[in-house]
C-alpha positions in Angstrom: 89.6 126.1 105.1 89.0 123.4 107.6 85.8 122.1 109.2 85.7 120.9 112.8 84.6 117.3 113.2 83.7 116.3 116.7 85.3 112.9 117.5 85.8 110.9 120.6 89.0 109.0 121.3 89.8 106.6 124.1 92.5 107.4 126.6 94.7 104.9 124.9 94.1 106.5 121.4 94.8 109.9 122.8 98.1 108.6 124.4 99.1 107.3 121.0 98.3 110.6 119.3 100.1 112.6 122.0 103.2 110.3 121.7 103.3 111.0 118.0 103.1 114.7 118.7 105.9 114.4 121.3 108.0 112.4 118.8 107.7 115.2 116.3 105.6 113.3 113.7 103.2 116.3 113.6 102.8 119.6 115.5 99.4 118.9 117.0 96.8 116.3 117.6 94.8 117.6 114.7 97.8 117.3 112.4 98.4 113.7 113.5 94.8 112.8 112.8 94.9 114.5 109.4 98.1 112.8 108.5 96.6 109.5 109.6 93.6 110.0 107.3 96.0 110.7 104.4 98.0 107.5 105.2 94.8 105.5 105.4 93.5 106.8 102.1 96.8 106.0 100.4 96.9 102.5 101.9 93.3 101.9 100.6 94.2 103.2 97.2 97.3 101.0 97.0 95.4 98.0 98.1 92.8 98.6 95.4 95.5 99.0 92.8 97.2 95.8 94.0 93.9 93.9 93.8 93.3 95.2 90.3 96.7 94.0 89.2 96.3 90.6 90.9 92.8 90.2 89.3 94.3 90.9 85.9 96.8 88.2 86.4 94.1 85.8 87.6 92.1 86.6 84.5 95.0 86.4 82.1 97.8 84.4 83.7 101.4 84.9 82.6 102.6 82.3 80.1 106.0 80.7 79.4 106.3 83.0 76.4 105.9 86.0 78.7 108.7 84.6 81.0 111.0 84.1 78.0 110.3 87.7 76.8 111.0 89.1 80.2 114.2 87.2 80.5 115.4 88.3 77.1 114.6 92.0 78.0 116.5 91.7 81.3 119.5 90.2 79.5 119.4 92.9 76.8 119.2 95.7 79.4 122.1 94.2 81.4 124.2 93.8 78.3 123.5 97.4 77.4 125.0 98.7 80.6 128.5 100.2 80.4 130.0 98.3 83.3 
């Protein structure tokens, strides 16, 4: 089920939406707008996750020991390859 949401767009915004429909991005203006909402929601979610990760590194910075462990793991995984 969908609910109509009255929204106003400028001529420029409608031209962009119509161009996306013409380019086959979606089948209709409504589909373009719905897809845009999903992309925006995903971008916001990813930005929040990124900020959470960055904040955790600011709160507990990586140490030289962490670097050594990461390098040792990388070497071990490379050596385990069958090349």
